[in-house]
py3Dmol code that shows the C-alpha trace and the ligand (Angstrom):
import py3Dmol

protein = """\
ATOM      1  CA  MET A   1      39.469 -64.003 -34.631  1.00  0.00           C
ATOM      2  CA  LYS A   2      37.206 -61.084 -35.583  1.00  0.00           C
ATOM      3  CA  ASN A   3      37.907 -58.189 -33.225  1.00  0.00           C
ATOM      4  CA  LEU A   4      35.671 -55.241 -34.008  1.00  0.00           C
ATOM      5  CA  ILE A   5      35.306 -51.801 -32.528  1.00  0.00           C
ATOM      6  CA  LEU A   6      32.029 -50.025 -32.870  1.00  0.00           C
ATOM      7  CA  PHE A   7      32.224 -46.187 -32.744  1.00  0.00           C
ATOM      8  CA  GLY A   8      29.518 -43.649 -32.786  1.00  0.00           C
ATOM      9  CA  PRO A   9      28.261 -40.727 -30.746  1.00  0.00           C
ATOM     10  CA  PRO A  10      26.160 -41.321 -27.670  1.00  0.00           C
ATOM     11  CA  GLY A  11      22.652 -42.457 -28.862  1.00  0.00           C
ATOM     12  CA  SER A  12      23.953 -43.766 -32.272  1.00  0.00           C
ATOM     13  CA  GLY A  13      22.687 -47.251 -31.497  1.00  0.00           C
ATOM     14  CA  LYS A  14      26.075 -48.811 -30.595  1.00  0.00           C
ATOM     15  CA  GLY A  15      24.708 -50.963 -27.804  1.00  0.00           C
ATOM     16  CA  THR A  16      21.791 -52.376 -29.754  1.00  0.00           C
ATOM     17  CA  GLN A  17      23.862 -53.054 -32.848  1.00  0.00           C
ATOM     18  CA  SER A  18      26.817 -54.530 -30.965  1.00  0.00           C
ATOM     19  CA  ALA A  19      24.519 -57.022 -29.289  1.00  0.00           C
ATOM     20  CA  LYS A  20      23.137 -58.161 -32.638  1.00  0.00           C
ATOM     21  CA  VAL A  21      26.592 -58.382 -34.225  1.00  0.00           C
ATOM     22  CA  ALA A  22      27.888 -60.312 -31.247  1.00  0.00           C
ATOM     23  CA  GLU A  23      25.132 -62.814 -31.482  1.00  0.00           C
ATOM     24  CA  LYS A  24      25.409 -63.368 -35.249  1.00  0.00           C
ATOM     25  CA  TYR A  25      29.216 -63.765 -35.378  1.00  0.00           C
ATOM     26  CA  ASN A  26      29.617 -65.456 -31.978  1.00  0.00           C
ATOM     27  CA  LEU A  27      31.595 -62.620 -30.475  1.00  0.00           C
ATOM     28  CA  ALA A  28      31.853 -61.449 -26.876  1.00  0.00           C
ATOM     29  CA  HIS A  29      30.161 -58.081 -26.553  1.00  0.00           C
ATOM     30  CA  ILE A  30      32.234 -55.896 -24.290  1.00  0.00           C
ATOM     31  CA  SER A  31      30.460 -52.645 -23.317  1.00  0.00           C
ATOM     32  CA  THR A  32      32.467 -50.586 -20.794  1.00  0.00           C
ATOM     33  CA  GLY A  33      29.333 -48.450 -20.172  1.00  0.00           C
ATOM     34  CA  ASP A  34      27.318 -51.643 -19.209  1.00  0.00           C
ATOM     35  CA  ILE A  35      30.178 -52.815 -16.996  1.00  0.00           C
ATOM     36  CA  PHE A  36      30.340 -49.482 -15.139  1.00  0.00           C
ATOM     37  CA  ARG A  37      26.513 -49.346 -14.765  1.00  0.00           C
ATOM     38  CA  ARG A  38      26.633 -52.862 -13.225  1.00  0.00           C
ATOM     39  CA  GLU A  39      29.393 -51.842 -10.813  1.00  0.00           C
ATOM     40  CA  ILE A  40      27.337 -48.763  -9.830  1.00  0.00           C
ATOM     41  CA  SER A  41      24.171 -50.712  -9.203  1.00  0.00           C
ATOM     42  CA  ASN A  42      26.095 -53.344  -7.170  1.00  0.00           C
ATOM     43  CA  GLU A  43      27.654 -50.499  -5.206  1.00  0.00           C
ATOM     44  CA  THR A  44      31.204 -51.902  -5.629  1.00  0.00           C
ATOM     45  CA  PRO A  45      34.293 -49.754  -4.833  1.00  0.00           C
ATOM     46  CA  LEU A  46      34.759 -49.191  -8.564  1.00  0.00           C
ATOM     47  CA  GLY A  47      31.108 -48.231  -8.976  1.00  0.00           C
ATOM     48  CA  LYS A  48      31.417 -45.648  -6.133  1.00  0.00           C
ATOM     49  CA  LYS A  49      34.499 -44.254  -7.759  1.00  0.00           C
ATOM     50  CA  VAL A  50      32.936 -43.760 -11.176  1.00  0.00           C
ATOM     51  CA  LYS A  51      29.343 -42.889 -10.379  1.00  0.00           C
ATOM     52  CA  ASP A  52      29.693 -39.078 -10.154  1.00  0.00           C
ATOM     53  CA  ILE A  53      31.936 -38.914 -13.268  1.00  0.00           C
ATOM     54  CA  ILE A  54      29.385 -40.921 -15.275  1.00  0.00           C
ATOM     55  CA  ASN A  55      26.459 -38.802 -14.088  1.00  0.00           C
ATOM     56  CA  LYS A  56      28.243 -35.785 -15.306  1.00  0.00           C
ATOM     57  CA  GLY A  57      28.937 -37.227 -18.721  1.00  0.00           C
ATOM     58  CA  GLU A  58      32.695 -37.141 -18.253  1.00  0.00           C
ATOM     59  CA  LEU A  59      35.087 -40.016 -19.106  1.00  0.00           C
ATOM     60  CA  VAL A  60      36.334 -42.379 -16.446  1.00  0.00           C
ATOM     61  CA  PRO A  61      40.199 -42.053 -16.105  1.00  0.00           C
ATOM     62  CA  ASP A  62      42.041 -44.181 -18.677  1.00  0.00           C
ATOM     63  CA  GLU A  63      44.021 -46.109 -16.051  1.00  0.00           C
ATOM     64  CA  LEU A  64      40.791 -47.631 -14.668  1.00  0.00           C
ATOM     65  CA  LEU A  65      39.876 -49.189 -18.022  1.00  0.00           C
ATOM     66  CA  ILE A  66      42.724 -51.496 -18.877  1.00  0.00           C
ATOM     67  CA  ASP A  67      42.377 -54.052 -16.139  1.00  0.00           C
ATOM     68  CA  LEU A  68      38.698 -54.102 -16.691  1.00  0.00           C
ATOM     69  CA  LEU A  69      39.231 -54.937 -20.359  1.00  0.00           C
ATOM     70  CA  ARG A  70      41.812 -57.611 -19.619  1.00  0.00           C
ATOM     71  CA  ASN A  71      39.316 -59.283 -17.246  1.00  0.00           C
ATOM     72  CA  ALA A  72      36.501 -59.052 -19.749  1.00  0.00           C
ATOM     73  CA  ILE A  73      38.684 -60.795 -22.380  1.00  0.00           C
ATOM     74  CA  LYS A  74      39.916 -63.425 -19.925  1.00  0.00           C
ATOM     75  CA  GLN A  75      36.332 -64.258 -18.878  1.00  0.00           C
ATOM     76  CA  ASN A  76      35.225 -64.779 -22.417  1.00  0.00           C
ATOM     77  CA  ARG A  77      37.732 -66.972 -24.307  1.00  0.00           C
ATOM     78  CA  ASP A  78      35.366 -69.398 -26.022  1.00  0.00           C
ATOM     79  CA  VAL A  79      34.325 -67.073 -28.801  1.00  0.00           C
ATOM     80  CA  GLN A  80      35.233 -66.138 -32.383  1.00  0.00           C
ATOM     81  CA  GLY A  81      36.358 -62.652 -31.353  1.00  0.00           C
ATOM     82  CA  TYR A  82      35.223 -59.478 -29.580  1.00  0.00           C
ATOM     83  CA  ILE A  83      33.120 -56.450 -30.288  1.00  0.00           C
ATOM     84  CA  PHE A  84      34.165 -53.439 -28.226  1.00  0.00           C
ATOM     85  CA  ASP A  85      31.253 -50.996 -27.602  1.00  0.00           C
ATOM     86  CA  GLY A  86      32.257 -47.727 -25.977  1.00  0.00           C
ATOM     87  CA  PHE A  87      35.912 -48.547 -25.855  1.00  0.00           C
ATOM     88  CA  PRO A  88      38.480 -47.143 -26.663  1.00  0.00           C
ATOM     89  CA  ARG A  89      37.320 -43.531 -26.108  1.00  0.00           C
ATOM     90  CA  THR A  90      40.752 -41.753 -26.039  1.00  0.00           C
ATOM     91  CA  ILE A  91      44.075 -42.170 -27.870  1.00  0.00           C
ATOM     92  CA  GLN A  92      45.645 -43.445 -24.603  1.00  0.00           C
ATOM     93  CA  GLN A  93      42.956 -46.224 -24.490  1.00  0.00           C
ATOM     94  CA  ALA A  94      43.523 -47.058 -28.099  1.00  0.00           C
ATOM     95  CA  SER A  95      47.247 -47.504 -27.495  1.00  0.00           C
ATOM     96  CA  ASP A  96      46.482 -49.573 -24.360  1.00  0.00           C
ATOM     97  CA  LEU A  97      44.143 -51.722 -26.461  1.00  0.00           C
ATOM     98  CA  ASP A  98      46.914 -52.356 -29.041  1.00  0.00           C
ATOM     99  CA  LYS A  99      49.132 -53.590 -26.266  1.00  0.00           C
ATOM    100  CA  LEU A 100      46.370 -55.733 -24.684  1.00  0.00           C
ATOM    101  CA  MET A 101      45.603 -57.263 -28.092  1.00  0.00           C
ATOM    102  CA  LYS A 102      49.241 -58.251 -28.420  1.00  0.00           C
ATOM    103  CA  GLU A 103      49.189 -59.895 -24.949  1.00  0.00           C
ATOM    104  CA  PHE A 104      46.537 -62.184 -26.337  1.00  0.00           C
ATOM    105  CA  ASN A 105      48.093 -62.574 -29.754  1.00  0.00           C
ATOM    106  CA  MET A 106      45.232 -60.745 -31.366  1.00  0.00           C
ATOM    107  CA  ALA A 107      44.759 -57.549 -33.390  1.00  0.00           C
ATOM    108  CA  VAL A 108      41.909 -55.123 -34.137  1.00  0.00           C
ATOM    109  CA  SER A 109      40.336 -56.378 -37.420  1.00  0.00           C
ATOM    110  CA  LYS A 110      37.996 -53.495 -38.202  1.00  0.00           C
ATOM    111  CA  VAL A 111      36.555 -50.259 -36.858  1.00  0.00           C
ATOM    112  CA  LEU A 112      33.014 -49.530 -37.722  1.00  0.00           C
ATOM    113  CA  VAL A 113      31.755 -45.931 -37.355  1.00  0.00           C
ATOM    114  CA  LEU A 114      28.011 -45.232 -37.102  1.00  0.00           C
ATOM    115  CA  ASP A 115      27.459 -41.868 -38.654  1.00  0.00           C
ATOM    116  CA  VAL A 116      24.409 -40.018 -37.101  1.00  0.00           C
ATOM    117  CA  ASN A 117      24.028 -36.216 -36.835  1.00  0.00           C
ATOM    118  CA  GLU A 118      23.915 -34.495 -33.389  1.00  0.00           C
ATOM    119  CA  GLU A 119      20.273 -33.391 -33.476  1.00  0.00           C
ATOM    120  CA  GLU A 120      19.122 -36.877 -34.286  1.00  0.00           C
ATOM    121  CA  VAL A 121      21.036 -38.490 -31.412  1.00  0.00           C
ATOM    122  CA  VAL A 122      19.963 -35.824 -28.900  1.00  0.00           C
ATOM    123  CA  LYS A 123      16.377 -36.531 -29.925  1.00  0.00           C
ATOM    124  CA  ARG A 124      16.840 -40.339 -29.458  1.00  0.00           C
ATOM    125  CA  LEU A 125      18.585 -39.905 -26.124  1.00  0.00           C
ATOM    126  CA  LEU A 126      15.830 -37.675 -24.703  1.00  0.00           C
ATOM    127  CA  LYS A 127      13.347 -40.371 -25.643  1.00  0.00           C
ATOM    128  CA  ARG A 128      15.511 -43.034 -24.093  1.00  0.00           C
ATOM    129  CA  ALA A 129      15.625 -40.913 -20.888  1.00  0.00           C
ATOM    130  CA  GLU A 130      11.871 -41.105 -20.694  1.00  0.00           C
ATOM    131  CA  LEU A 131      11.781 -44.845 -21.344  1.00  0.00           C
ATOM    132  CA  GLU A 132      14.751 -46.157 -19.333  1.00  0.00           C
ATOM    133  CA  GLY A 133      15.478 -43.393 -16.926  1.00  0.00           C
ATOM    134  CA  ARG A 134      19.300 -43.562 -17.327  1.00  0.00           C
ATOM    135  CA  SER A 135      20.845 -41.080 -14.904  1.00  0.00           C
ATOM    136  CA  ASP A 136      23.113 -39.630 -17.631  1.00  0.00           C
ATOM    137  CA  ASP A 137      20.353 -39.036 -20.152  1.00  0.00           C
ATOM    138  CA  ASN A 138      19.239 -35.429 -19.499  1.00  0.00           C
ATOM    139  CA  GLU A 139      19.837 -32.638 -21.947  1.00  0.00           C
ATOM    140  CA  ASP A 140      22.805 -30.894 -20.227  1.00  0.00           C
ATOM    141  CA  VAL A 141      24.625 -34.202 -19.672  1.00  0.00           C
ATOM    142  CA  ILE A 142      23.765 -35.399 -23.182  1.00  0.00           C
ATOM    143  CA  ARG A 143      25.329 -32.210 -24.702  1.00  0.00           C
ATOM    144  CA  ASN A 144      28.370 -32.704 -22.528  1.00  0.00           C
ATOM    145  CA  ARG A 145      28.733 -36.373 -23.624  1.00  0.00           C
ATOM    146  CA  MET A 146      28.469 -35.178 -27.240  1.00  0.00           C
ATOM    147  CA  GLY A 147      31.239 -32.588 -26.649  1.00  0.00           C
ATOM    148  CA  VAL A 148      33.414 -35.274 -24.961  1.00  0.00           C
ATOM    149  CA  TYR A 149      32.767 -37.572 -27.917  1.00  0.00           C
ATOM    150  CA  ARG A 150      33.829 -34.937 -30.496  1.00  0.00           C
ATOM    151  CA  THR A 151      36.930 -33.735 -28.691  1.00  0.00           C
ATOM    152  CA  GLN A 152      38.301 -36.973 -27.124  1.00  0.00           C
ATOM    153  CA  THR A 153      36.853 -39.902 -29.126  1.00  0.00           C
ATOM    154  CA  GLU A 154      36.417 -38.721 -32.696  1.00  0.00           C
ATOM    155  CA  PRO A 155      40.136 -38.191 -33.164  1.00  0.00           C
ATOM    156  CA  LEU A 156      40.432 -42.002 -32.841  1.00  0.00           C
ATOM    157  CA  ILE A 157      38.839 -42.344 -36.233  1.00  0.00           C
ATOM    158  CA  GLU A 158      41.914 -40.705 -37.708  1.00  0.00           C
ATOM    159  CA  TYR A 159      44.147 -42.961 -35.650  1.00  0.00           C
ATOM    160  CA  TYR A 160      42.492 -46.094 -37.032  1.00  0.00           C
ATOM    161  CA  SER A 161      42.081 -44.647 -40.579  1.00  0.00           C
ATOM    162  CA  GLU A 162      45.908 -44.438 -40.810  1.00  0.00           C
ATOM    163  CA  LYS A 163      45.956 -48.126 -40.091  1.00  0.00           C
ATOM    164  CA  GLY A 164      43.354 -48.658 -42.868  1.00  0.00           C
ATOM    165  CA  LEU A 165      40.779 -50.159 -40.493  1.00  0.00           C
ATOM    166  CA  VAL A 166      37.849 -47.791 -40.672  1.00  0.00           C
ATOM    167  CA  SER A 167      34.474 -48.264 -42.402  1.00  0.00           C
ATOM    168  CA  THR A 168      31.729 -45.638 -41.921  1.00  0.00           C
ATOM    169  CA  ILE A 169      28.155 -46.750 -41.936  1.00  0.00           C
ATOM    170  CA  LYS A 170      25.030 -44.651 -42.195  1.00  0.00           C
ATOM    171  CA  GLY A 171      23.509 -44.888 -38.726  1.00  0.00           C
ATOM    172  CA  VAL A 172      20.058 -43.668 -39.714  1.00  0.00           C
ATOM    173  CA  GLY A 173      17.202 -46.010 -40.597  1.00  0.00           C
ATOM    174  CA  THR A 174      15.589 -48.932 -38.867  1.00  0.00           C
ATOM    175  CA  ILE A 175      17.560 -51.161 -36.576  1.00  0.00           C
ATOM    176  CA  ASP A 176      17.464 -53.953 -39.168  1.00  0.00           C
ATOM    177  CA  ASP A 177      18.584 -51.610 -41.945  1.00  0.00           C
ATOM    178  CA  ILE A 178      21.620 -50.490 -40.041  1.00  0.00           C
ATOM    179  CA  PHE A 179      22.365 -54.018 -38.925  1.00  0.00           C
ATOM    180  CA  GLU A 180      22.385 -55.076 -42.591  1.00  0.00           C
ATOM    181  CA  PHE A 181      24.812 -52.308 -43.521  1.00  0.00           C
ATOM    182  CA  LEU A 182      27.067 -53.324 -40.701  1.00  0.00           C
ATOM    183  CA  CYS A 183      26.981 -57.035 -41.706  1.00  0.00           C
ATOM    184  CA  LYS A 184      27.967 -56.204 -45.259  1.00  0.00           C
ATOM    185  CA  GLU A 185      31.049 -54.368 -44.064  1.00  0.00           C
ATOM    186  CA  ILE A 186      31.968 -57.170 -41.657  1.00  0.00           C
ATOM    187  CA  ASP A 187      31.537 -59.839 -44.278  1.00  0.00           C
TER     188      ASP A 187
END
"""
ligand_1 = """\
23
AMP
P 28.124 -45.678 -22.690
O 27.088 -46.535 -22.238
O 29.164 -46.250 -23.622
O 27.579 -44.390 -23.329
O 28.951 -45.147 -21.400
C 28.364 -44.405 -20.363
C 29.421 -43.599 -19.560
O 30.384 -44.507 -19.028
C 30.228 -42.643 -20.436
O 29.601 -41.389 -20.560
C 31.556 -42.541 -19.560
O 31.243 -41.704 -18.389
C 31.631 -43.925 -19.001
N 32.552 -44.757 -19.898
C 32.097 -45.847 -20.671
N 33.150 -46.383 -21.393
C 34.200 -45.584 -21.160
C 35.532 -45.483 -21.561
N 36.021 -46.376 -22.527
N 36.394 -44.576 -21.078
C 35.937 -43.654 -20.099
N 34.686 -43.633 -19.712
C 33.810 -44.569 -20.156
"""
view = py3Dmol.view(width=600, height=400)
view.addModel(protein, "pdb")
view.setStyle({"model": 0}, {"cartoon": {"style": "trace"}})
view.addModel(ligand_1, "xyz")
view.setStyle({"model": 1}, {"stick": {}})
view.zoomTo()
view.show()
């Protein structure tokens, strides 16, 4: 099994690249952001709980993630592995993921980090706001999401580096260029 984690700041292209990687390697693409957006648009109890948090650019509490992940894995068993996009985002989630992987007799194979500077991602996100109208893509919320990424999620790179799992990829260029860099690391 190939179990990959794709890290990168908001707007680094994680979603786009994860979908392409999932297709090429026959992996289940698990995007917690997409799962939450679906719950919100279906107005489920979970959606109602997380809507304001997401619109502010804060993180959903860790304890709401683990069952969601377990279900996402259970629903996708006929695959060669998983690519996690937007999860884990805190040290607690990383340690929960380790336990979850053990439950399924799996392990994280590699952590890919998309390296893009802040001004570039803010520029991209403002453009995405115009095109897609995502409710958490306005400048204040974007800056907040960047801050949350730096303080809560970036420390995970160290956590996984200590396990020797991290590869950093230049996240600037065309979608195809970046996809090619990623595939080289995965292969
Ligand atoms: P994303 O599409 O990955 O940028 O996620 C959008 C928003 O969903 C984030 O800004 C968070 O509010 C929430 N979210 C997604 N994944 C997680 C996670 N693993 N932990 C906490 N909150 C999350």
